[in-house]
C-alpha positions as CSV (number, residue, x, y, z in Angstrom):
1,X,7.2,-4.0,17.0
2,X,10.9,-4.1,18.1
3,X,12.0,-0.8,19.6
4,X,14.8,0.9,17.7
5,X,14.2,-1.0,14.4
6,X,14.7,1.5,11.5
7,X,11.7,1.9,9.3
8,X,11.4,3.5,5.8
9,X,7.8,4.3,4.6
10,X,6.7,4.7,1.0
11,X,3.2,6.1,0.7
12,X,1.2,7.3,-2.2
13,X,-1.9,6.6,-4.4
14,X,-2.7,3.4,-6.3
15,X,-0.6,3.1,-9.5
16,X,2.2,5.5,-8.4
17,X,4.7,2.7,-8.3
18,X,5.2,2.7,-4.6
19,X,4.9,-1.0,-4.2
20,X,7.6,-1.7,-6.8
21,X,9.8,1.0,-5.2
22,X,9.4,-0.2,-1.7
23,X,10.1,-3.8,-2.5
24,X,13.2,-2.9,-4.5
25,X,14.5,-0.8,-1.5
26,X,13.8,-3.7,0.8
27,X,15.7,-6.1,-1.4
28,X,18.6,-3.7,-1.7
29,X,18.9,-3.3,2.0
30,X,18.0,-6.9,3.0
31,X,15.1,-5.5,5.1
32,X,11.6,-6.8,5.7
33,X,8.9,-5.6,3.4
34,X,5.3,-4.8,4.3
35,X,2.6,-4.4,1.6
36,X,-0.1,-2.9,3.8
37,X,-2.4,-2.5,0.8
38,X,-2.5,-6.3,0.5
39,X,-4.0,-6.5,4.0
40,X,-6.9,-4.2,3.1
41,X,-7.3,-5.9,-0.3
42,X,-7.7,-9.3,1.5
43,X,-10.3,-7.8,3.8
44,X,-12.1,-6.3,0.8
45,X,-12.0,-9.7,-0.9
46,X,-13.5,-11.4,2.2
47,X,-16.3,-8.8,2.3
48,X,-17.0,-9.2,-1.4
49,X,-17.1,-13.0,-1.1
50,X,-19.4,-12.9,1.9
51,X,-21.7,-10.4,0.3
52,X,-21.6,-8.1,3.3
53,X,-22.9,-4.6,3.0
54,X,-20.4,-1.8,3.4
55,X,-22.6,-0.4,6.1
56,X,-22.2,-3.4,8.4
57,X,-19.3,-1.9,10.3
58,X,-19.4,-4.3,13.2
59,X,-19.2,-7.4,11.0
60,X,-16.4,-6.0,8.8
61,X,-14.4,-5.0,11.9
62,X,-14.8,-8.5,13.4
63,X,-13.5,-9.9,10.1
64,X,-10.5,-7.5,10.2
65,X,-9.6,-8.7,13.8
66,X,-9.8,-12.4,12.8
67,X,-8.3,-12.6,9.3
68,X,-6.6,-16.0,8.7
69,X,-3.9,-14.2,6.7
70,X,-0.3,-14.9,6.2
71,X,2.5,-14.1,3.6
72,X,4.9,-16.7,2.3
73,X,7.4,-16.3,-0.5
74,X,5.3,-14.0,-2.6
75,X,2.1,-15.8,-1.8
76,X,-0.8,-14.1,0.0
77,X,-2.5,-16.9,1.9
78,X,-6.1,-16.5,3.1
79,X,-6.9,-19.6,5.2
80,X,-4.3,-21.4,3.1
81,X,-5.6,-20.2,-0.3
82,X,-3.2,-18.1,-2.4
83,X,-5.2,-15.0,-3.3
84,X,-2.3,-12.9,-4.6
85,X,-3.9,-12.7,-8.0
86,X,-7.5,-12.3,-6.8
87,X,-6.8,-9.2,-4.7
88,X,-5.3,-7.3,-7.6
89,X,-8.5,-6.6,-9.6
90,X,-10.0,-3.2,-9.8
91,X,-13.2,-4.5,-8.1
92,X,-11.2,-5.6,-5.0
93,X,-9.1,-2.5,-5.1
94,X,-12.2,-0.4,-4.8
95,X,-13.6,-2.7,-2.0
96,X,-10.3,-2.3,-0.2
97,X,-10.6,1.5,-0.4
98,X,-14.1,1.4,1.1
99,X,-13.2,-0.9,4.1
100,X,-10.1,1.2,4.7
101,X,-12.3,4.3,5.3
102,X,-13.9,2.6,8.3
103,X,-12.1,3.9,11.5
104,X,-12.7,0.7,13.5
105,X,-11.1,-1.4,10.7
106,X,-8.0,0.8,10.6
107,X,-7.7,0.6,14.4
108,X,-8.0,-3.2,14.3
109,X,-5.2,-3.5,11.8
110,X,-2.8,-1.1,13.3
111,X,-1.0,-3.5,15.6
112,X,-1.0,-6.1,12.9
113,X,1.0,-3.8,10.7
114,X,3.3,-2.5,13.4
115,X,4.4,-6.0,14.3
116,X,6.2,-6.2,11.0
117,X,8.9,-3.9,12.2
118,X,11.6,-6.4,12.9
119,X,15.4,-6.3,12.7
120,X,17.4,-5.4,10.6
121,X,14.7,-3.0,9.4
122,X,11.4,-2.6,7.6
123,X,10.3,-0.9,4.3
124,X,6.5,-0.3,4.6
125,X,4.3,0.5,1.5
126,X,0.9,2.0,1.9
127,X,-1.1,5.2,2.2
128,X,-0.7,6.1,5.9
129,X,2.5,4.4,6.8
130,X,4.4,7.6,7.5
131,X,1.5,9.6,9.0
132,X,-0.2,7.0,11.2
133,X,1.3,3.5,11.4
134,X,5.0,4.5,11.6
135,X,5.1,8.2,12.5
136,X,8.6,7.9,13.8
137,X,10.0,6.3,10.6
138,X,13.6,7.2,9.9
139,X,12.8,8.0,6.2
140,X,9.4,8.9,4.7
141,X,8.8,8.9,1.0
142,X,5.6,10.0,-0.7
143,X,5.3,8.9,-4.3
144,X,2.7,10.1,-6.7
145,X,1.9,10.5,-10.4
146,X,-1.0,12.0,-12.4
147,X,-4.3,10.0,-12.6
148,X,-3.9,9.8,-16.3
149,X,-0.4,8.2,-16.1
150,X,-1.5,5.8,-13.4
151,X,-4.5,4.8,-15.5
152,X,-2.2,4.2,-18.5
153,X,0.1,2.0,-16.4
154,X,-2.9,-0.1,-15.1
155,X,-4.4,-0.3,-18.6
156,X,-1.2,-1.8,-20.0
157,X,-1.0,-4.3,-17.1
158,X,-4.5,-5.5,-17.6
159,X,-4.2,-5.6,-21.4
160,X,-1.0,-7.6,-21.0
161,X,-3.0,-10.2,-19.0
162,X,-5.5,-10.4,-21.9
163,X,-8.2,-8.6,-19.9
164,X,-10.7,-6.2,-21.5
165,X,-10.6,-2.7,-19.9
166,X,-11.8,0.8,-20.7
167,X,-9.1,3.4,-20.3
168,X,-11.6,6.3,-19.7
169,X,-13.5,4.3,-17.0
170,X,-10.2,3.2,-15.4
171,X,-9.1,6.8,-15.2
172,X,-12.4,7.8,-13.6
173,X,-12.2,5.0,-11.0
174,X,-8.7,6.1,-10.1
175,X,-9.9,9.7,-9.6
176,X,-12.8,8.5,-7.5
177,X,-10.5,6.4,-5.3
178,X,-8.1,9.3,-4.9
179,X,-11.0,11.4,-3.8
180,X,-12.2,8.8,-1.3
181,X,-8.8,8.1,0.1
182,X,-7.7,11.7,0.5
183,X,-10.9,12.9,2.1
184,X,-11.7,10.1,4.5
185,X,-12.0,11.2,8.2
186,X,-9.4,8.8,9.5
187,X,-5.8,8.4,8.1
188,X,-6.4,10.2,4.9
189,X,-4.0,9.8,2.0
190,X,-1.6,12.8,2.5
191,X,2.1,13.2,2.6
192,X,3.7,13.4,6.0
193,X,5.3,16.8,6.8
194,X,8.8,15.4,6.7
195,X,8.2,13.2,3.6
196,X,10.5,13.3,0.6
197,X,8.0,13.8,-2.2
198,X,8.5,12.3,-5.7
199,X,6.3,12.7,-8.8
200,X,6.9,9.6,-11.0
201,X,4.7,10.8,-13.9
202,X,7.6,11.3,-16.3
203,X,10.1,9.1,-14.5
204,X,11.3,5.5,-15.0
205,X,11.3,3.2,-12.0
206,X,15.1,3.3,-12.1
207,X,15.1,7.1,-11.9
208,X,12.6,7.0,-9.0
209,X,14.7,4.3,-7.2
210,X,18.0,6.2,-7.6
211,X,16.4,9.4,-6.2
212,X,14.8,7.5,-3.3
213,X,18.0,5.8,-2.4
214,X,20.0,9.0,-2.6
215,X,17.5,10.5,-0.1
216,X,17.7,7.4,2.1
217,X,21.5,7.5,2.1
218,X,21.5,11.2,3.1
219,X,19.1,10.5,6.0
220,X,20.9,7.2,7.1
221,X,24.6,7.8,6.2
222,X,25.7,4.6,8.0
223,X,23.4,2.4,6.0
224,X,25.0,-0.4,4.1
225,X,23.8,-0.9,0.5
């Protein structure tokens, strides 16, 4: 991590729109973008493919330390294979949530994530970006939405891809994941004390973006848009 590089963090639960918001901010500013969730999803995919039990902490931690992972122009490359689509399923999302609850895994991936902070700046999307990974971030945003709204958004995405999905079950899975993420012992999903909190339940992405950029401009008045 380059000392003095400005960082903006966007944290929140799955389906809140944080990834879309963070990427849009990064594009506007011409900064680097970190999708930390993709890192945990790739690890979850590796664990699922290997058929490893979630109790095998040593093996999962070893996998985390040696992930053959890279990002290139929208592709998520695992040993050269683009797994960008494969890691976006609900199954892998749940697997990611489980491996993310392992303290040794989070420690192993900490330096990996911090190394993304490079000039001119970084916008980091995740669940503990502002509380653990980049506690000194210049601007911290915590984006949320009701479980019902997030389930509806995911439902529409999956239906649009021609996939069969049950809305009630999807809502329950989101609630379960929220519970697991917010109550884990290490790096729980919580808003940083200094975070600007936004509830996107009844807001469009444009409205969320404008509010976020207003807050960013107030915190970083010399920033060029």
